[in-house]
Gaussian input, Z-matrix of N, CA and C with variables (Angstrom, degrees):
# hf/3-21g

backbone

0 1
 N
 C     1     B1
 C     2     B2     1     A1
 N     3     B3     2     A2     1     D1
 C     4     B4     3     A3     2     D2
 C     5     B5     4     A4     3     D3
 N     6     B6     5     A5     4     D4
 C     7     B7     6     A6     5     D5
 C     8     B8     7     A7     6     D6
 N     9     B9     8     A8     7     D7
 C    10    B10     9     A9     8     D8
 C    11    B11    10    A10     9     D9
 N    12    B12    11    A11    10    D10
 C    13    B13    12    A12    11    D11
 C    14    B14    13    A13    12    D12
 N    15    B15    14    A14    13    D13
 C    16    B16    15    A15    14    D14
 C    17    B17    16    A16    15    D15
 N    18    B18    17    A17    16    D16
 C    19    B19    18    A18    17    D17
 C    20    B20    19    A19    18    D18
 N    21    B21    20    A20    19    D19
 C    22    B22    21    A21    20    D20
 C    23    B23    22    A22    21    D21
 N    24    B24    23    A23    22    D22
 C    25    B25    24    A24    23    D23
 C    26    B26    25    A25    24    D24
 N    27    B27    26    A26    25    D25
 C    28    B28    27    A27    26    D26
 C    29    B29    28    A28    27    D27
 N    30    B30    29    A29    28    D28
 C    31    B31    30    A30    29    D29
 C    32    B32    31    A31    30    D30
 N    33    B33    32    A32    31    D31
 C    34    B34    33    A33    32    D32
 C    35    B35    34    A34    33    D33
 N    36    B36    35    A35    34    D34
 C    37    B37    36    A36    35    D35
 C    38    B38    37    A37    36    D36
 N    39    B39    38    A38    37    D37
 C    40    B40    39    A39    38    D38
 C    41    B41    40    A40    39    D39
 N    42    B42    41    A41    40    D40
 C    43    B43    42    A42    41    D41
 C    44    B44    43    A43    42    D42
 N    45    B45    44    A44    43    D43
 C    46    B46    45    A45    44    D44
 C    47    B47    46    A46    45    D45
 N    48    B48    47    A47    46    D46
 C    49    B49    48    A48    47    D47
 C    50    B50    49    A49    48    D48
 N    51    B51    50    A50    49    D49
 C    52    B52    51    A51    50    D50
 C    53    B53    52    A52    51    D51
 N    54    B54    53    A53    52    D52
 C    55    B55    54    A54    53    D53
 C    56    B56    55    A55    54    D54
 N    57    B57    56    A56    55    D55
 C    58    B58    57    A57    56    D56
 C    59    B59    58    A58    57    D57
 N    60    B60    59    A59    58    D58
 C    61    B61    60    A60    59    D59
 C    62    B62    61    A61    60    D60
 N    63    B63    62    A62    61    D61
 C    64    B64    63    A63    62    D62
 C    65    B65    64    A64    63    D63
 N    66    B66    65    A65    64    D64
 C    67    B67    66    A66    65    D65
 C    68    B68    67    A67    66    D66
 N    69    B69    68    A68    67    D67
 C    70    B70    69    A69    68    D68
 C    71    B71    70    A70    69    D69
 N    72    B72    71    A71    70    D70
 C    73    B73    72    A72    71    D71
 C    74    B74    73    A73    72    D72
 N    75    B75    74    A74    73    D73
 C    76    B76    75    A75    74    D74
 C    77    B77    76    A76    75    D75
 N    78    B78    77    A77    76    D76
 C    79    B79    78    A78    77    D77
 C    80    B80    79    A79    78    D78
 N    81    B81    80    A80    79    D79
 C    82    B82    81    A81    80    D80
 C    83    B83    82    A82    81    D81
 N    84    B84    83    A83    82    D82
 C    85    B85    84    A84    83    D83
 C    86    B86    85    A85    84    D84
 N    87    B87    86    A86    85    D85
 C    88    B88    87    A87    86    D86
 C    89    B89    88    A88    87    D87
 N    90    B90    89    A89    88    D88
 C    91    B91    90    A90    89    D89
 C    92    B92    91    A91    90    D90
 N    93    B93    92    A92    91    D91
 C    94    B94    93    A93    92    D92
 C    95    B95    94    A94    93    D93
 N    96    B96    95    A95    94    D94
 C    97    B97    96    A96    95    D95
 C    98    B98    97    A97    96    D96
 N    99    B99    98    A98    97    D97
 C   100   B100    99    A99    98    D98
 C   101   B101   100   A100    99    D99
 N   102   B102   101   A101   100   D100
 C   103   B103   102   A102   101   D101
 C   104   B104   103   A103   102   D102
 N   105   B105   104   A104   103   D103
 C   106   B106   105   A105   104   D104
 C   107   B107   106   A106   105   D105
 N   108   B108   107   A107   106   D106
 C   109   B109   108   A108   107   D107
 C   110   B110   109   A109   108   D108
 N   111   B111   110   A110   109   D109
 C   112   B112   111   A111   110   D110
 C   113   B113   112   A112   111   D111
 N   114   B114   113   A113   112   D112
 C   115   B115   114   A114   113   D113
 C   116   B116   115   A115   114   D114
 N   117   B117   116   A116   115   D115
 C   118   B118   117   A117   116   D116
 C   119   B119   118   A118   117   D117
 N   120   B120   119   A119   118   D118
 C   121   B121   120   A120   119   D119
 C   122   B122   121   A121   120   D120
 N   123   B123   122   A122   121   D121
 C   124   B124   123   A123   122   D122
 C   125   B125   124   A124   123   D123
 N   126   B126   125   A125   124   D124
 C   127   B127   126   A126   125   D125
 C   128   B128   127   A127   126   D126
 N   129   B129   128   A128   127   D127
 C   130   B130   129   A129   128   D128
 C   131   B131   130   A130   129   D129
 N   132   B132   131   A131   130   D130
 C   133   B133   132   A132   131   D131
 C   134   B134   133   A133   132   D132
 N   135   B135   134   A134   133   D133
 C   136   B136   135   A135   134   D134
 C   137   B137   136   A136   135   D135
 N   138   B138   137   A137   136   D136
 C   139   B139   138   A138   137   D137
 C   140   B140   139   A139   138   D138
 N   141   B141   140   A140   139   D139
 C   142   B142   141   A141   140   D140
 C   143   B143   142   A142   141   D141
 N   144   B144   143   A143   142   D142
 C   145   B145   144   A144   143   D143
 C   146   B146   145   A145   144   D144
 N   147   B147   146   A146   145   D145
 C   148   B148   147   A147   146   D146
 C   149   B149   148   A148   147   D147
 N   150   B150   149   A149   148   D148
 C   151   B151   150   A150   149   D149
 C   152   B152   151   A151   150   D150
 N   153   B153   152   A152   151   D151
 C   154   B154   153   A153   152   D152
 C   155   B155   154   A154   153   D153
 N   156   B156   155   A155   154   D154
 C   157   B157   156   A156   155   D155
 C   158   B158   157   A157   156   D156
 N   159   B159   158   A158   157   D157
 C   160   B160   159   A159   158   D158
 C   161   B161   160   A160   159   D159
 N   162   B162   161   A161   160   D160
 C   163   B163   162   A162   161   D161
 C   164   B164   163   A163   162   D162
 N   165   B165   164   A164   163   D163
 C   166   B166   165   A165   164   D164
 C   167   B167   166   A166   165   D165
 N   168   B168   167   A167   166   D166
 C   169   B169   168   A168   167   D167
 C   170   B170   169   A169   168   D168
 N   171   B171   170   A170   169   D169
 C   172   B172   171   A171   170   D170
 C   173   B173   172   A172   171   D171
 N   174   B174   173   A173   172   D172
 C   175   B175   174   A174   173   D173
 C   176   B176   175   A175   174   D174
 N   177   B177   176   A176   175   D175
 C   178   B178   177   A177   176   D176
 C   179   B179   178   A178   177   D177
 N   180   B180   179   A179   178   D178
 C   181   B181   180   A180   179   D179
 C   182   B182   181   A181   180   D180
 N   183   B183   182   A182   181   D181
 C   184   B184   183   A183   182   D182
 C   185   B185   184   A184   183   D183
 N   186   B186   185   A185   184   D184
 C   187   B187   186   A186   185   D185
 C   188   B188   187   A187   186   D186
 N   189   B189   188   A188   187   D187
 C   190   B190   189   A189   188   D188
 C   191   B191   190   A190   189   D189
 N   192   B192   191   A191   190   D190
 C   193   B193   192   A192   191   D191
 C   194   B194   193   A193   192   D192
 N   195   B195   194   A194   193   D193
 C   196   B196   195   A195   194   D194
 C   197   B197   196   A196   195   D195
 N   198   B198   197   A197   196   D196
 C   199   B199   198   A198   197   D197
 C   200   B200   199   A199   198   D198
 N   201   B201   200   A200   199   D199
 C   202   B202   201   A201   200   D200
 C   203   B203   202   A202   201   D201
 N   204   B204   203   A203   202   D202
 C   205   B205   204   A204   203   D203
 C   206   B206   205   A205   204   D204
 N   207   B207   206   A206   205   D205
 C   208   B208   207   A207   206   D206
 C   209   B209   208   A208   207   D207
 N   210   B210   209   A209   208   D208
 C   211   B211   210   A210   209   D209
 C   212   B212   211   A211   210   D210
 N   213   B213   212   A212   211   D211
 C   214   B214   213   A213   212   D212
 C   215   B215   214   A214   213   D213
 N   216   B216   215   A215   214   D214
 C   217   B217   216   A216   215   D215
 C   218   B218   217   A217   216   D216
 N   219   B219   218   A218   217   D217
 C   220   B220   219   A219   218   D218
 C   221   B221   220   A220   219   D219
 N   222   B222   221   A221   220   D220
 C   223   B223   222   A222   221   D221
 C   224   B224   223   A223   222   D222
 N   225   B225   224   A224   223   D223
 C   226   B226   225   A225   224   D224
 C   227   B227   226   A226   225   D225
 N   228   B228   227   A227   226   D226
 C   229   B229   228   A228   227   D227
 C   230   B230   229   A229   228   D228
 N   231   B231   230   A230   229   D229
 C   232   B232   231   A231   230   D230
 C   233   B233   232   A232   231   D231
 N   234   B234   233   A233   232   D232
 C   235   B235   234   A234   233   D233
 C   236   B236   235   A235   234   D234
 N   237   B237   236   A236   235   D235
 C   238   B238   237   A237   236   D236
 C   239   B239   238   A238   237   D237
 N   240   B240   239   A239   238   D238
 C   241   B241   240   A240   239   D239
 C   242   B242   241   A241   240   D240
 N   243   B243   242   A242   241   D241
 C   244   B244   243   A243   242   D242
 C   245   B245   244   A244   243   D243
 N   246   B246   245   A245   244   D244
 C   247   B247   246   A246   245   D245
 C   248   B248   247   A247   246   D246
 N   249   B249   248   A248   247   D247
 C   250   B250   249   A249   248   D248
 C   251   B251   250   A250   249   D249
 N   252   B252   251   A251   250   D250
 C   253   B253   252   A252   251   D251
 C   254   B254   253   A253   252   D252
 N   255   B255   254   A254   253   D253
 C   256   B256   255   A255   254   D254
 C   257   B257   256   A256   255   D255
 N   258   B258   257   A257   256   D256
 C   259   B259   258   A258   257   D257
 C   260   B260   259   A259   258   D258
 N   261   B261   260   A260   259   D259
 C   262   B262   261   A261   260   D260
 C   263   B263   262   A262   261   D261
 N   264   B264   263   A263   262   D262
 C   265   B265   264   A264   263   D263
 C   266   B266   265   A265   264   D264
 N   267   B267   266   A266   265   D265
 C   268   B268   267   A267   266   D266
 C   269   B269   268   A268   267   D267
 N   270   B270   269   A269   268   D268
 C   271   B271   270   A270   269   D269
 C   272   B272   271   A271   270   D270
 N   273   B273   272   A272   271   D271
 C   274   B274   273   A273   272   D272
 C   275   B275   274   A274   273   D273
 N   276   B276   275   A275   274   D274
 C   277   B277   276   A276   275   D275
 C   278   B278   277   A277   276   D276
 N   279   B279   278   A278   277   D277
 C   280   B280   279   A279   278   D278
 C   281   B281   280   A280   279   D279
 N   282   B282   281   A281   280   D280
 C   283   B283   282   A282   281   D281
 C   284   B284   283   A283   282   D282
 N   285   B285   284   A284   283   D283
 C   286   B286   285   A285   284   D284
 C   287   B287   286   A286   285   D285
 N   288   B288   287   A287   286   D286
 C   289   B289   288   A288   287   D287
 C   290   B290   289   A289   288   D288

   B1=1.4936
   B2=1.5758
   B3=1.3286
   B4=1.4212
   B5=1.5248
   B6=1.2817
   B7=1.3957
   B8=1.5669
   B9=1.3427
   B10=1.4635
   B11=1.5022
   B12=1.2591
   B13=1.4873
   B14=1.5767
   B15=1.2857
   B16=1.4732
   B17=1.4903
   B18=1.2627
   B19=1.5062
   B20=1.4094
   B21=1.3157
   B22=1.4190
   B23=1.5318
   B24=1.3070
   B25=1.4755
   B26=1.3912
   B27=1.3604
   B28=1.4659
   B29=1.4878
   B30=1.2961
   B31=1.4324
   B32=1.5342
   B33=1.3464
   B34=1.3713
   B35=1.4652
   B36=1.3324
   B37=1.4517
   B38=1.5550
   B39=1.3998
   B40=1.4285
   B41=1.4284
   B42=1.3467
   B43=1.5118
   B44=1.4143
   B45=1.3572
   B46=1.4502
   B47=1.5597
   B48=1.2081
   B49=1.5355
   B50=1.5044
   B51=1.3274
   B52=1.5708
   B53=1.4988
   B54=1.4237
   B55=1.4634
   B56=1.5163
   B57=1.3414
   B58=1.4359
   B59=1.5967
   B60=1.2320
   B61=1.4907
   B62=1.5463
   B63=1.2892
   B64=1.3940
   B65=1.4669
   B66=1.3458
   B67=1.4775
   B68=1.6618
   B69=1.2463
   B70=1.4855
   B71=1.5262
   B72=1.3049
   B73=1.4507
   B74=1.4921
   B75=1.3097
   B76=1.3528
   B77=1.5298
   B78=1.3175
   B79=1.5254
   B80=1.6052
   B81=1.2214
   B82=1.3983
   B83=1.4879
   B84=1.3563
   B85=1.5293
   B86=1.5643
   B87=1.3079
   B88=1.4016
   B89=1.5849
   B90=1.3796
   B91=1.4900
   B92=1.5832
   B93=1.3737
   B94=1.4442
   B95=1.4072
   B96=1.2777
   B97=1.4602
   B98=1.5325
   B99=1.3568
   B100=1.3498
   B101=1.4813
   B102=1.2992
   B103=1.4599
   B104=1.4947
   B105=1.3580
   B106=1.5316
   B107=1.5308
   B108=1.2636
   B109=1.4649
   B110=1.5685
   B111=1.2810
   B112=1.5200
   B113=1.4471
   B114=1.4510
   B115=1.3651
   B116=1.5215
   B117=1.2751
   B118=1.4595
   B119=1.4543
   B120=1.3557
   B121=1.4977
   B122=1.5909
   B123=1.3403
   B124=1.5793
   B125=1.5848
   B126=1.3132
   B127=1.4263
   B128=1.6398
   B129=1.3764
   B130=1.4028
   B131=1.5359
   B132=1.3144
   B133=1.5042
   B134=1.5058
   B135=1.3589
   B136=1.4544
   B137=1.5663
   B138=1.2971
   B139=1.5267
   B140=1.5293
   B141=1.4359
   B142=1.4198
   B143=1.5612
   B144=1.3194
   B145=1.3881
   B146=1.5827
   B147=1.3786
   B148=1.3939
   B149=1.5405
   B150=1.3757
   B151=1.4147
   B152=1.5813
   B153=1.3158
   B154=1.3839
   B155=1.4932
   B156=1.2707
   B157=1.3538
   B158=1.5282
   B159=1.2928
   B160=1.4770
   B161=1.4408
   B162=1.2888
   B163=1.4506
   B164=1.4239
   B165=1.3177
   B166=1.5177
   B167=1.4578
   B168=1.4172
   B169=1.3784
   B170=1.5544
   B171=1.2463
   B172=1.5283
   B173=1.4481
   B174=1.2940
   B175=1.3627
   B176=1.5573
   B177=1.3276
   B178=1.4948
   B179=1.6265
   B180=1.3487
   B181=1.5513
   B182=1.5754
   B183=1.2009
   B184=1.4619
   B185=1.6148
   B186=1.2695
   B187=1.5282
   B188=1.5721
   B189=1.2319
   B190=1.5165
   B191=1.5298
   B192=1.3633
   B193=1.3837
   B194=1.5460
   B195=1.2803
   B196=1.4708
   B197=1.5710
   B198=1.3676
   B199=1.4680
   B200=1.5549
   B201=1.3362
   B202=1.5338
   B203=1.5309
   B204=1.3752
   B205=1.5043
   B206=1.4548
   B207=1.3284
   B208=1.4536
   B209=1.4691
   B210=1.4616
   B211=1.4758
   B212=1.4964
   B213=1.3171
   B214=1.4902
   B215=1.5397
   B216=1.4626
   B217=1.4596
   B218=1.5674
   B219=1.3244
   B220=1.5107
   B221=1.5684
   B222=1.3719
   B223=1.4556
   B224=1.4707
   B225=1.3147
   B226=1.4030
   B227=1.5564
   B228=1.3401
   B229=1.4010
   B230=1.5210
   B231=1.3513
   B232=1.6193
   B233=1.4735
   B234=1.3788
   B235=1.4892
   B236=1.5156
   B237=1.3955
   B238=1.3894
   B239=1.5541
   B240=1.3279
   B241=1.4523
   B242=1.5204
   B243=1.3636
   B244=1.4386
   B245=1.5015
   B246=1.3494
   B247=1.5023
   B248=1.5185
   B249=1.3598
   B250=1.5062
   B251=1.6029
   B252=1.4054
   B253=1.4958
   B254=1.5123
   B255=1.5284
   B256=1.5131
   B257=1.4686
   B258=1.3586
   B259=1.5514
   B260=1.4442
   B261=1.3829
   B262=1.4189
   B263=1.5628
   B264=1.3095
   B265=1.5021
   B266=1.4061
   B267=1.4263
   B268=1.3801
   B269=1.5243
   B270=1.3741
   B271=1.3176
   B272=1.4484
   B273=1.2946
   B274=1.5269
   B275=1.4964
   B276=1.2285
   B277=1.4578
   B278=1.4979
   B279=1.3215
   B280=1.5051
   B281=1.5762
   B282=1.4195
   B283=1.4374
   B284=1.4887
   B285=1.3299
   B286=1.4657
   B287=1.5938
   B288=1.3653
   B289=1.3526
   B290=1.5350
   A1=100.60
   A2=111.65
   A3=115.27
   A4=110.69
   A5=115.14
   A6=124.90
   A7=107.94
   A8=119.19
   A9=122.31
   A10=107.39
   A11=116.05
   A12=116.82
   A13=116.57
   A14=117.77
   A15=119.14
   A16=111.15
   A17=122.17
   A18=124.91
   A19=115.33
   A20=117.30
   A21=119.95
   A22=111.75
   A23=114.59
   A24=120.74
   A25=115.14
   A26=113.14
   A27=123.03
   A28=109.14
   A29=114.01
   A30=119.65
   A31=112.20
   A32=122.72
   A33=124.51
   A34=108.70
   A35=118.97
   A36=124.69
   A37=111.99
   A38=118.15
   A39=120.17
   A40=112.87
   A41=116.14
   A42=121.84
   A43=113.58
   A44=116.09
   A45=120.31
   A46=109.47
   A47=114.94
   A48=121.55
   A49=109.51
   A50=112.45
   A51=117.45
   A52=107.69
   A53=118.81
   A54=120.80
   A55=116.15
   A56=117.73
   A57=118.72
   A58=111.26
   A59=115.82
   A60=124.18
   A61=104.13
   A62=122.55
   A63=129.29
   A64=111.69
   A65=115.21
   A66=121.48
   A67=108.76
   A68=118.84
   A69=122.23
   A70=110.05
   A71=117.84
   A72=120.46
   A73=110.13
   A74=120.10
   A75=130.01
   A76=110.61
   A77=112.36
   A78=120.16
   A79=109.75
   A80=116.68
   A81=119.55
   A82=111.16
   A83=116.32
   A84=126.10
   A85=107.60
   A86=122.48
   A87=123.87
   A88=112.65
   A89=117.22
   A90=116.65
   A91=115.15
   A92=110.69
   A93=112.05
   A94=113.33
   A95=123.44
   A96=130.86
   A97=108.42
   A98=123.77
   A99=127.92
   A100=114.08
   A101=117.76
   A102=125.22
   A103=108.13
   A104=115.98
   A105=113.72
   A106=108.04
   A107=125.66
   A108=124.94
   A109=110.85
   A110=118.21
   A111=120.42
   A112=113.00
   A113=120.31
   A114=120.09
   A115=112.01
   A116=114.62
   A117=119.60
   A118=119.41
   A119=116.86
   A120=125.62
   A121=110.20
   A122=110.14
   A123=110.52
   A124=115.28
   A125=112.46
   A126=112.81
   A127=107.16
   A128=114.55
   A129=111.98
   A130=117.70
   A131=116.34
   A132=116.43
   A133=113.25
   A134=115.10
   A135=120.88
   A136=111.23
   A137=116.11
   A138=123.27
   A139=114.80
   A140=115.07
   A141=116.43
   A142=112.03
   A143=114.66
   A144=120.15
   A145=110.11
   A146=117.87
   A147=118.84
   A148=111.19
   A149=116.14
   A150=125.51
   A151=104.04
   A152=115.00
   A153=122.38
   A154=111.37
   A155=125.80
   A156=127.30
   A157=113.65
   A158=120.78
   A159=127.78
   A160=111.57
   A161=120.17
   A162=122.92
   A163=113.46
   A164=119.46
   A165=122.71
   A166=111.42
   A167=119.27
   A168=121.55
   A169=112.63
   A170=116.08
   A171=119.87
   A172=112.04
   A173=121.52
   A174=125.40
   A175=110.14
   A176=117.55
   A177=125.52
   A178=110.05
   A179=110.27
   A180=113.33
   A181=109.68
   A182=116.22
   A183=119.03
   A184=101.93
   A185=117.15
   A186=116.38
   A187=109.21
   A188=114.26
   A189=119.84
   A190=110.43
   A191=116.10
   A192=119.25
   A193=113.68
   A194=115.95
   A195=123.70
   A196=113.50
   A197=113.09
   A198=117.93
   A199=112.86
   A200=113.80
   A201=118.57
   A202=107.12
   A203=116.79
   A204=118.79
   A205=115.06
   A206=116.18
   A207=124.51
   A208=108.85
   A209=115.33
   A210=113.74
   A211=109.85
   A212=119.40
   A213=119.81
   A214=109.79
   A215=111.02
   A216=112.57
   A217=117.14
   A218=115.19
   A219=121.58
   A220=103.86
   A221=111.89
   A222=115.35
   A223=115.17
   A224=120.37
   A225=127.54
   A226=108.51
   A227=117.93
   A228=121.79
   A229=114.47
   A230=114.13
   A231=122.66
   A232=103.92
   A233=119.05
   A234=115.99
   A235=113.42
   A236=116.99
   A237=119.94
   A238=108.49
   A239=118.32
   A240=123.98
   A241=112.94
   A242=114.89
   A243=119.84
   A244=114.36
   A245=114.32
   A246=115.28
   A247=112.93
   A248=111.73
   A249=117.32
   A250=108.88
   A251=109.86
   A252=113.58
   A253=117.24
   A254=105.50
   A255=107.22
   A256=116.73
   A257=112.63
   A258=114.17
   A259=116.03
   A260=117.81
   A261=124.35
   A262=106.06
   A263=117.01
   A264=117.11
   A265=112.69
   A266=118.67
   A267=125.75
   A268=105.12
   A269=122.19
   A270=119.67
   A271=118.44
   A272=116.59
   A273=119.78
   A274=113.07
   A275=117.83
   A276=121.58
   A277=122.83
   A278=113.02
   A279=120.42
   A280=105.17
   A281=108.74
   A282=112.09
   A283=112.25
   A284=113.99
   A285=122.91
   A286=109.09
   A287=121.28
   A288=123.95
   A289=113.92
   D1=114.39
   D2=-179.83
   D3=-112.79
   D4=134.58
   D5=-178.37
   D6=-103.59
   D7=127.43
   D8=-173.11
   D9=-76.15
   D10=175.44
   D11=174.24
   D12=-55.17
   D13=142.55
   D14=176.87
   D15=-73.54
   D16=-25.82
   D17=171.52
   D18=-136.17
   D19=157.48
   D20=173.44
   D21=-89.08
   D22=126.07
   D23=174.18
   D24=-109.00
   D25=131.54
   D26=178.77
   D27=-97.04
   D28=-177.63
   D29=174.43
   D30=-62.79
   D31=135.88
   D32=178.56
   D33=-89.27
   D34=104.45
   D35=-177.54
   D36=-69.92
   D37=-17.83
   D38=-176.47
   D39=-98.56
   D40=11.86
   D41=-177.47
   D42=-50.31
   D43=-53.91
   D44=-171.41
   D45=-67.70
   D46=-38.42
   D47=177.62
   D48=-60.34
   D49=-48.06
   D50=-176.32
   D51=-63.05
   D52=-49.26
   D53=176.11
   D54=-51.82
   D55=-47.90
   D56=-179.34
   D57=-66.50
   D58=-35.73
   D59=177.16
   D60=-60.79
   D61=-53.39
   D62=-177.64
   D63=-55.91
   D64=-47.61
   D65=-178.43
   D66=-67.79
   D67=-34.84
   D68=178.00
   D69=-69.18
   D70=-39.49
   D71=175.91
   D72=-68.12
   D73=-40.35
   D74=176.53
   D75=-55.26
   D76=-47.65
   D77=-179.02
   D78=-68.90
   D79=-24.48
   D80=176.82
   D81=-76.24
   D82=-44.18
   D83=-174.70
   D84=-71.59
   D85=-47.13
   D86=-167.63
   D87=-58.20
   D88=-49.51
   D89=178.50
   D90=-53.77
   D91=-39.93
   D92=178.58
   D93=-69.41
   D94=-36.86
   D95=172.62
   D96=-61.22
   D97=-47.84
   D98=176.22
   D99=-58.02
   D100=-39.70
   D101=175.03
   D102=-59.83
   D103=-45.49
   D104=-177.44
   D105=-71.83
   D106=-38.11
   D107=173.72
   D108=-60.02
   D109=-49.12
   D110=176.07
   D111=-55.66
   D112=-48.80
   D113=176.80
   D114=-55.98
   D115=-50.32
   D116=176.16
   D117=-50.66
   D118=-39.99
   D119=-179.21
   D120=-81.56
   D121=-46.83
   D122=-171.98
   D123=-89.52
   D124=-17.74
   D125=-171.74
   D126=-155.06
   D127=67.24
   D128=-177.42
   D129=-70.93
   D130=-15.44
   D131=173.32
   D132=-67.40
   D133=-27.51
   D134=175.91
   D135=-60.44
   D136=-37.76
   D137=176.13
   D138=-63.22
   D139=-17.30
   D140=-176.49
   D141=-93.51
   D142=1.62
   D143=174.70
   D144=-60.19
   D145=139.13
   D146=-177.72
   D147=-87.08
   D148=131.73
   D149=178.07
   D150=-122.83
   D151=98.27
   D152=-173.33
   D153=61.43
   D154=-125.29
   D155=178.06
   D156=-88.14
   D157=-5.20
   D158=-178.49
   D159=-110.27
   D160=162.12
   D161=165.26
   D162=-86.74
   D163=165.03
   D164=-174.47
   D165=-58.37
   D166=-40.70
   D167=179.67
   D168=-55.31
   D169=-55.23
   D170=171.17
   D171=-49.84
   D172=-59.38
   D173=-174.13
   D174=-55.30
   D175=-51.03
   D176=178.64
   D177=-56.13
   D178=-44.12
   D179=-179.75
   D180=-64.59
   D181=-46.17
   D182=-174.40
   D183=-68.93
   D184=-38.66
   D185=-179.24
   D186=-59.87
   D187=-41.16
   D188=178.64
   D189=-59.77
   D190=-47.62
   D191=177.94
   D192=-61.01
   D193=-51.27
   D194=174.13
   D195=-50.40
   D196=-47.68
   D197=176.80
   D198=-58.72
   D199=-40.80
   D200=178.71
   D201=-60.55
   D202=-48.77
   D203=-179.92
   D204=-59.87
   D205=-43.55
   D206=-179.23
   D207=-63.03
   D208=-40.55
   D209=-178.30
   D210=-73.55
   D211=-33.17
   D212=178.37
   D213=-59.50
   D214=-51.31
   D215=178.94
   D216=-57.14
   D217=-32.44
   D218=-179.15
   D219=-70.04
   D220=-53.59
   D221=178.29
   D222=-49.46
   D223=-47.99
   D224=-177.72
   D225=-61.58
   D226=-46.96
   D227=-178.85
   D228=-62.67
   D229=-44.75
   D230=-177.77
   D231=-67.67
   D232=-45.36
   D233=-173.15
   D234=-75.27
   D235=-27.42
   D236=177.43
   D237=-69.43
   D238=-42.72
   D239=172.31
   D240=-51.94
   D241=-50.37
   D242=-178.45
   D243=-63.91
   D244=-37.22
   D245=176.14
   D246=-65.35
   D247=-39.34
   D248=179.40
   D249=-58.92
   D250=-43.32
   D251=-177.21
   D252=-66.83
   D253=-33.47
   D254=176.81
   D255=-74.97
   D256=-33.28
   D257=168.25
   D258=-58.03
   D259=-42.45
   D260=-176.42
   D261=-64.61
   D262=-39.49
   D263=179.58
   D264=-66.65
   D265=-36.21
   D266=-173.98
   D267=-71.25
   D268=-42.76
   D269=178.12
   D270=-70.05
   D271=-24.55
   D272=174.73
   D273=-88.13
   D274=-0.98
   D275=-176.21
   D276=82.05
   D277=0.66
   D278=-179.03
   D279=-82.42
   D280=156.88
   D281=172.85
   D282=-95.64
   D283=136.49
   D284=-175.90
   D285=-75.26
   D286=149.96
   D287=177.24
   D288=-81.53

């Protein structure tokens, strides 16, 4: 018993844009994460410094998680806007950039 696809999917005209944006955001995130790992390996005592009620390790870790969430929301917003723009150009007969 085979169920067909729930929706019809066409070609994603925003695919290249979304890939480049994802790579850019990845390039922003990775150096920050590498800094966290390097500090953890090379100077673990640094991570024990108090930042408010938390130590630096906890604050940095939560910061990385929050950065990932913020980047995901930004990515979703930008890509959704681009998809709507591409759909509008397709329906008006113009060619998208």
